C-alpha positions in Angstrom: 2.1 4.9 -16.9 -0.4 4.6 -19.9 -4.0 4.3 -19.5 -6.8 2.8 -21.3 -10.6 2.6 -21.4 -12.9 0.5 -23.4 -16.4 -0.9 -24.2 -17.1 -4.5 -24.9 -20.6 -5.0 -26.7 -22.5 -8.1 -25.7 -25.6 -6.8 -27.4 -25.4 -4.3 -30.5 -28.7 -2.6 -29.7 -27.2 -0.6 -26.6 -28.6 3.0 -26.3 -26.3 6.0 -25.1 -23.2 4.4 -26.3 -21.7 7.6 -27.5 -22.4 9.4 -24.2 -20.4 6.6 -22.6 -17.6 6.8 -24.8 -17.5 10.6 -24.3 -17.4 10.3 -20.5 -14.5 7.5 -20.8 -12.5 9.7 -22.9 -12.7 12.7 -20.5 -11.6 10.4 -17.6 -8.1 9.9 -19.7 -7.4 13.6 -19.1 -5.6 15.9 -21.6 -3.5 13.7 -23.1 -3.3 12.5 -26.9 -5.6 9.7 -27.2 -5.5 6.6 -29.8 -8.7 4.8 -30.2 -9.4 1.6 -31.8 -12.8 0.1 -33.2 -13.1 -3.4 -34.4 -16.2 -5.4 -34.0 -17.9 -5.6 -30.5 -14.7 -3.6 -29.0 -13.9 0.2 -28.6 -10.9 0.7 -27.2 -9.1 4.3 -26.2 -5.4 4.4 -25.2 -3.6 7.4 -23.8 0.2 7.5 -23.2 3.0 9.8 -22.3 5.5 7.4 -23.6 7.7 7.7 -20.3 9.6 4.5 -21.6 10.3 6.6 -24.9 9.0 3.5 -26.5 6.0 2.3 -28.7 3.7 0.6 -26.4 0.7 0.1 -28.6 0.3 -1.7 -31.9 -2.4 -2.6 -34.6 -1.8 -5.2 -37.2 -4.0 -6.8 -39.6 -4.9 -9.4 -37.1 -4.3 -7.8 -33.7 -4.5 -5.2 -31.3 -2.3 -4.6 -28.5 -1.4 -2.2 -25.6 1.4 -2.8 -22.9 0.8 -0.6 -19.5 4.3 -0.8 -17.9 7.0 -2.8 -18.8 7.3 -6.8 -18.7 11.0 -6.8 -18.7 11.1 -9.9 -20.9 14.0 -7.7 -22.5 15.2 -4.4 -21.9 13.3 -2.8 -24.7 9.6 -2.4 -23.9 8.6 -2.6 -28.0 10.6 -5.6 -28.3 8.7 -7.0 -25.5 5.2 -6.1 -27.1 6.3 -7.8 -30.5 7.5 -10.9 -28.7 4.0 -11.1 -27.0 1.9 -10.5 -30.2 3.9 -13.2 -32.0 3.0 -15.7 -29.2 -0.1 -17.9 -29.6 -0.2 -18.0 -26.0 1.2 -14.8 -24.3 1.0 -16.4 -20.9 4.0 -18.5 -21.5 6.7 -15.6 -22.3 5.0 -13.7 -19.3 6.1 -16.6 -17.1 9.7 -14.9 -17.7 8.4 -11.4 -17.1 10.4 -9.6 -14.3 8.4 -6.2 -14.4 5.0 -4.7 -13.4 2.7 -4.7 -16.5 -0.9 -5.2 -17.9 -1.1 -6.4 -21.5 -4.0 -6.2 -23.6 -4.5 -8.5 -26.8 -7.7 -8.2 -29.1 -7.8 -10.8 -31.9 -9.7 -9.6 -34.9 -10.8 -13.0 -36.0 -12.3 -14.6 -32.8 -13.3 -10.9 -31.3 -11.8 -12.1 -28.1 -10.0 -9.5 -26.0 -7.5 -10.8 -23.3 -5.9 -8.8 -20.5 -3.2 -10.5 -18.5 -1.7 -8.9 -15.3 1.6 -9.6 -13.6 1.5 -11.9 -10.3 0.5 -9.0 -8.2 -1.7 -7.2 -10.8 0.1 -4.0 -9.6 -1.4 -2.2 -12.4 -5.0 -3.5 -12.2 -7.9 -3.4 -14.6 -11.3 -2.4 -13.5 -14.8 -3.5 -15.0 -18.5 -3.5 -14.6 -21.3 -4.7 -16.8 -24.2 -2.5 -17.9 -26.9 -3.8 -19.6 -25.6 -5.2 -23.2 -22.0 -3.7 -22.3 -18.8 -4.6 -20.5 -16.9 -1.5 -19.6 -13.4 -1.8 -18.7 -10.7 0.7 -17.7 -7.1 1.0 -16.1 -8.4 3.4 -13.1 -11.6 2.9 -11.2 -12.6 6.6 -11.2 -13.2 6.1 -15.0 -16.0 3.7 -14.4 -17.1 5.4 -11.1 -17.5 9.0 -13.0 -19.9 7.3 -15.7 -23.3 8.6 -15.7 -24.7 5.1 -14.5 -26.1 4.0 -10.9 -23.8 2.9 -8.2 -24.3 1.4 -4.8 -22.0 0.6 -2.3 -20.2 -2.7 -1.5 -20.3 -2.6 2.2 -17.8 -5.1 2.7 -15.5 -3.4 0.2 -15.8 -0.1 2.0 -15.3 -1.7 5.2 -12.1 -3.0 4.2 -10.8 0.4 2.6 -11.9 2.2 5.8 -10.2 -0.2 8.1 -7.1 -1.7 6.0 -6.7 0.7 3.4 -7.4 -1.5 0.4 -10.2 -3.8 -0.8 -10.1 -7.6 -0.8 -10.2 -10.0 -3.7 -12.3 -8.4 -6.6 -14.1 -5.8 -4.2 -14.3 -2.2 -4.6 -16.1 0.4 -3.1 -19.0 -0.4 -5.5 -21.0 -3.5 -6.0 -21.2 -2.8 -9.8 -17.1 -2.4 -10.3 -14.6 -5.1 -9.9 -11.1 -5.2 -9.7 -8.7 -8.1 -11.6 -6.8 -10.5 -9.1 -3.3 -10.8 -9.1 -1.9 -12.8 -12.1 -5.2 -13.2 -13.7 -6.3 -13.1 -17.4 -9.7 -11.5 -17.9 -11.5 -12.5 -21.2 -14.2 -10.9 -23.2 -15.6 -12.6 -26.0 -18.8 -13.0 -27.7 -21.5 -14.3 -25.5 -19.5 -14.3 -22.3 -16.8 -12.9 -20.0 -14.6 -15.1 -17.9 -11.2 -14.9 -15.7 -8.6 -17.6 -15.0 -5.1 -17.5 -13.3 -2.5 -17.4 -15.8 0.4 -16.5 -14.0 0.7 -18.2 -10.2 3.1 -18.7 -7.5 5.8 -21.5 -7.8 4.5 -24.6 -6.1 6.0 -25.4 -2.5 9.4 -27.3 -2.4 11.9 -28.3 0.2 13.4 -24.9 1.3 16.7 -23.6 0.0 19.6 -22.6 2.7 20.1 -19.2 3.6 23.0 -18.9 1.3 21.2 -20.1 -1.7 18.4 -18.2 -1.2 20.5 -14.9 -0.9 22.5 -15.9 -4.0 19.0 -16.5 -5.8 17.7 -13.1 -4.4 20.7 -11.2 -5.4 20.7 -12.6 -8.8 17.2 -11.9 -9.6 17.5 -8.4 -8.1 20.4 -7.6 -10.0 19.2 -8.8 -13.3 15.6 -6.9 -12.8 17.9 -3.7 -12.3 19.8 -4.3 -15.5 16.8 -5.1 -17.5 15.1 -2.0 -16.3 18.2 0.4 -17.0 18.4 -0.4 -20.5 20.9 1.9 -21.9 20.2 4.8 -19.4 23.4 6.4 -17.9 21.6 8.9 -15.7 19.0 7.9 -12.9 16.6 9.6 -10.7 15.1 7.9 -7.4 13.5 8.7 -4.4 15.9 8.2 -0.9 14.2 7.9 2.4 15.9 7.2 5.6 14.9 3.3 5.2 16.5 0.4 3.6 14.2 0.1 0.5 15.3 3.4 -1.4 18.6 2.9 0.0 18.9 -0.6 -1.8 17.5 0.8 -5.0 20.3 3.5 -4.9 23.1 1.1 -4.0 22.2 -1.3 -6.9 22.4 1.8 -9.6 25.5 2.8 -8.1 26.8 -0.8 -9.0 25.6 -0.1 -12.4 27.9 3.1 -12.8 24.8 5.5 -12.9 24.9 9.0 -12.4 22.3 9.7 -10.0 19.9 12.4 -8.5 18.1 11.5 -5.6 15.1 13.4 -3.9 13.7 13.1 -0.3 10.2 14.3 0.9 10.0 14.2 4.6 9.8 16.5 7.7 12.8 18.1 8.8 12.6 16.6 12.5 12.2 13.1 11.0 14.7 9.9 10.8 13.7 9.9 7.1 15.2 13.4 6.5 18.5 13.2 9.0 19.3 9.3 8.0 19.0 10.3 4.2 21.3 13.1 4.4 23.8 11.2 6.5 24.0 8.2 3.9 23.9 10.4 0.9 26.8 12.5 2.2 28.8 9.4 3.1 28.3 8.0 -0.2 28.8 11.2 -2.3 25.2 11.1 -3.7 23.3 14.3 -5.4 20.6 14.6 -2.8 17.8 17.4 -3.1 15.9 17.2 0.4 12.3 18.8 0.0 10.9 19.5 3.6 7.3 18.9 4.1 5.1 19.7 6.7 2.6 16.8 6.4 3.1 13.5 4.9 -0.6 13.0 4.5 -1.5 15.8 2.2 0.0 14.2 -0.9 1.5 10.8 -2.1 5.2 10.6 -3.1 4.0 10.0 -6.7 1.9 13.6 -6.6 5.1 15.3 -5.0 7.4 14.0 -7.8 4.8 15.1 -10.5 5.4 18.7 -8.8 9.0 18.5 -8.4 11.6 20.5 -10.0 15.1 20.7 -9.7 16.1 24.2 -8.6 17.1 26.3 -11.2 20.8 26.8 -10.0 21.3 23.1 -9.9 19.6 22.5 -13.1 22.2 24.9 -14.8 25.2 23.2 -13.1 24.4 20.0 -14.3 26.3 18.4 -16.9 24.2 15.5 -17.4 20.3 15.0 -17.5 18.2 11.8 -17.4 17.6 9.9 -20.8 14.0 9.2 -19.6 13.1 12.2 -17.3 9.5 10.6 -16.5 11.1 7.5 -15.3 11.8 7.4 -11.5 13.2 4.4 -9.4 11.1 3.5 -6.4 12.0 0.9 -3.5 8.1 -0.1 -3.2 7.4 -3.6 -2.2 10.8 -4.3 0.1 9.3 -4.0 3.6 6.5 -6.1 3.1 7.4 -8.7 0.4 11.1 -9.2 1.8 10.9 -7.7 5.4 7.9 -9.6 6.8 6.1 -6.3 7.8 2.7 -7.3 9.3 3.9 -10.7 10.8 3.9 -9.4 14.5 4.1 -11.7 17.5 0.5 -12.1 17.6 0.2 -13.2 14.2 3.2 -15.5 14.4 1.5 -17.2 17.6 -1.5 -18.0 15.9 0.2 -19.4 13.0 1.9 -22.0 15.1 -1.5 -22.8 16.4 -2.5 -23.6 12.9 -5.9 -22.3 13.0 -6.8 -19.7 9.9 -9.4 -18.0 11.7 -7.1 -17.1 15.0 -4.5 -16.0 12.5 -7.0 -13.5 10.8 -8.3 -12.6 14.3 -4.4 -11.7 15.2 -3.9 -9.5 12.1 -7.1 -7.6 12.5 -6.1 -6.8 16.2 -2.5 -6.0 15.0 -3.9 -3.6 12.4 -6.5 -2.4 14.8 -8.7 -3.0 11.9 -12.0 -2.2 13.6 -14.9 0.0 12.6 -16.0 2.6 14.8 -18.9 1.1 16.5 -19.9 4.3 18.3 -20.4 6.2 15.1 -21.9 3.3 12.9 -25.0 1.8 13.5 -24.1 -1.4 11.3 -20.5 -1.4 12.4 -20.9 -5.0 14.2 -22.2 -6.6 10.9 -19.6 -5.2 8.8 -16.8 -6.2 11.2 -18.0 -9.7 11.0 -18.3 -9.8 6.9 -14.7 -8.0 6.7 -13.4 -11.0 9.0 -15.1 -13.5 6.7 -13.5 -12.2 3.8 -10.3 -12.0 5.0 -10.8 -15.6 6.0 -11.9 -16.5 2.3 -8.8 -14.7 0.8 -6.4 -16.8 3.2 -8.1 -20.0 2.4 -7.3 -19.8 -1.4 -4.0 -20.9 -0.4 -5.1 -23.6 1.9 -2.9 -26.1 0.1 0.3 -24.4 1.4 1.5 -24.1 4.9 -0.1 -21.6 7.0 2.8 -19.1 7.0 3.1 -19.2 3.3 -0.5 -18.9 2.9 -0.5 -15.8 5.3 2.4 -14.3 3.3 0.8 -14.7 0.1 -2.5 -13.2 1.7 -0.5 -10.0 2.4 1.3 -9.9 -1.3 -2.1 -10.4 -2.9 -4.1 -8.2 -1.1 -1.9 -5.4 0.6 0.6 -5.3 -2.1 -1.9 -5.7 -4.9 -3.7 -2.6 -4.0 -0.7 -0.8 -2.7 -0.1 1.4 -5.8 -3.8 1.6 -7.1 -4.4 4.9 -5.1 -1.2 6.6 -6.7 -2.1 5.1 -10.1 -5.8 6.6 -9.8 -3.9 10.0 -9.5 -1.8 9.4 -12.8 -3.0 12.5 -14.7 -1.6 14.5 -11.6 1.8 13.4 -12.2 2.3 11.6 -15.3 5.2 9.6 -14.5 6.1 5.8 -14.5 8.4 4.0 -12.1 10.8 1.2 -11.7 9.9 -1.3 -9.3 12.7 -4.1 -9.1 11.6 -5.3 -5.7 8.6 -6.6 -7.3 10.3 -8.6 -9.9 8.9 -12.1 -10.2 12.6 -13.5 -9.7 12.8 -11.8 -6.2 9.7 -13.2 -5.2 10.4 -16.5 -6.3 13.7 -16.4 -4.4 11.8 -15.3 -1.0 9.2 -18.0 -1.5 12.1 -20.7 -2.0 12.9 -20.1 1.8 11.1 -20.9 5.0 8.1 -18.1 5.3 9.5 -17.7 8.7 13.0 -16.7 7.3 11.4 -13.1 6.2 10.1 -12.5 9.8 11.5 -9.1 11.3 13.7 -8.3 8.1 16.1 -11.3 9.0 16.5 -12.4 5.4 16.6 -8.8 4.3 19.4 -8.1 6.6 21.3 -11.3 5.6 21.2 -10.1 2.1 22.2 -6.5 2.6 25.0 -7.3 4.9 26.5 -9.9 2.6 26.0 -8.1 -0.9 25.7 -4.5 -0.1 27.6 -3.8 3.2 28.0 0.0 2.0 24.1 0.3 3.0 25.0 -0.4 6.7 27.8 2.5 7.2 25.4 4.9 8.4 21.9 4.3 10.4 18.9 3.6 8.9 15.3 3.6 9.9 13.6 0.2 11.3 10.5 -1.1 11.9 9.1 -1.5 15.4 9.8 -5.1 16.6 12.0 -5.7 13.6 15.9 -6.3 13.7 17.3 -2.9 15.2 19.7 -0.8 13.5 23.0 -1.2 15.8 24.6 1.9 15.0 24.1 4.8 17.4 21.5 7.6 16.3 23.2 10.9 15.7 19.8 13.0 16.6 16.8 13.0 18.3 14.7 12.7 15.0 11.3 11.0 15.0 10.5 7.9 13.1 7.7 7.7 10.3 5.7 5.5 12.9 5.8 8.1 15.6 4.2 10.6 13.2 1.8 7.9 11.8 -1.5 7.7 13.4 -0.9 11.3 14.9 -3.7 13.5 13.6 -3.1 17.0 13.9 -5.6 19.3 15.5 -6.7 21.1 12.3 -6.8 17.7 10.2 -9.3 16.5 13.0 -11.3 19.7 12.8 -11.7 19.2 8.9 -12.3 15.4 9.1 -15.2 16.5 11.7 -16.7 18.9 9.5 -16.8 16.6 6.6 -18.3 13.9 8.4 -20.7 16.4 10.2 -22.1 18.7 7.8 -21.6 16.8 4.1 -24.1 13.9 2.9 -22.7 10.8 3.6 -22.6 7.3 4.8 -26.4 6.4 5.7 -25.5 4.5 9.0 -23.4 7.0 10.8 -24.4 8.5 14.1 -24.1 12.0 14.1 -24.6 12.4 17.8 -21.6 10.2 18.4 -19.4 12.1 16.0 -19.8 15.2 17.7 -19.4 13.4 21.2 -16.3 11.9 19.9 -14.8 15.0 18.6 -15.6 16.9 21.9 -13.8 13.9 23.9 -10.8 14.7 21.6 -10.7 18.0 22.2 -10.7 17.6 26.2 -7.8 15.1 25.8 -10.1 12.0 26.9 -9.8 10.2 23.4 -8.3 10.3 20.1 -10.7 10.9 17.6 -8.5 10.6 14.5 -8.9 7.0 13.5 -12.6 7.1 14.0 -12.9 10.1 11.8 -10.5 8.9 9.0 -12.3 5.5 8.8 -16.0 7.5 8.5 -14.2 9.8 6.1 -13.6 6.9 3.8 -17.1 5.6 4.2 -18.5 9.1 3.1 -15.9 9.7 0.2 -17.5 6.8 -1.6 -21.5 7.4 -0.8 -23.2 8.8 -3.5 -25.4 11.7 -2.4 
């Protein structure tokens, strides 16, 4: 993916402007940087050209940059040209099937507009400081500036318990995050935002057959657009359905494939991926890892190199080697993950507050009350923020509103962490399960249809029967795989939540010795760790939550 940072001047009498520019440039890493300057706008853009196509341009009237690929067509540069010719880019972007952020600056009006896809998977961050608006594609670019930052307590609480901020929240009061589908506008005298790309209105639900037909058509189209003229593709392949669906679709397009698996040797992710790859004759390289928490898949792919012997035997190589296919977006958007029995019961009662209480209980999204003196107030604020976000869709049935809450909060920030680490891997990802047409098809069915992977499995069994010829990993409480498990390998959920002793010791040391969150109770941290060592209590969740709070606390 490409990156950008920028400054929009509200007041021409700004001091330390060059210091801010230098800091923002450094945050882009060692990539080649192209800078634009016009009127109140300074913009710096760095791109490794993963798509091997032009992703920025400047004309006599405009400056434009594309992050990702909208998939209006199979050619990114053609998309950029089409958007620049449009008086209102939101109109052609209604047809976009890809993940993108589109920046356009009009030199005559001096207005900068930044458009995001319906989930804003590549969000823009901004902050105002005196007479300048500062913008960036990565939060760390703004957080590392030599400017004062204060914590956003509710944003921190959400990060520590749910793993993502809510709405525009980040860990800092001064830094905000663009909402899904939003257009940010910076122009002389003001900054404002509005929703440019929204979800379709509620209509009478389709039948299961009609939904599957629409879903398969939209998914297949997104895959074809993303492939362009490629004949050799690279993909991750785990033991679950999402990545298997990606690889199955690529095989339908006659792609030569190379797949990679990062998993523990004693896991279903490893054994089930091998079984299906062998059954289908797929080139799979399994890379054993000892811990799934140390690096993200994206970081591992950045470090990944095919063994020399295998590389020398290859007759073909990827046309675009910095592009990988990923199954992100499948389980939550199509499989109904996080809609457990408690949440379903609360939805049936029709009470939004009960729904949020059930969701918090299901996710165990509780701050460690013994470790934090202000945990009670933060927990209440977190709940109220979730209710506020749920009520943004109060005009829809409660089941649909909760579905969109998960999409616009959990999935919106799902890739934000990996994107922050982009300099460590400099790759781009095809994400067809996030295609707008796929979402539209899912939203055309009753919200309950996606629960427990029901719609997902009906689609796979009808359209991709080759996927279910060998066992696959399933979510607890969801439709089970009917095939016998050939090994005693563990699922990813049996690994999840289990913090190894050495990791707990490291977390304890970090939380005890380093300057950190001011409301922590160090005596209780010591007691919790002692109870863990005695086998009386698992200190992992509390120590991990506190580590998140400490991470974003300035000393």
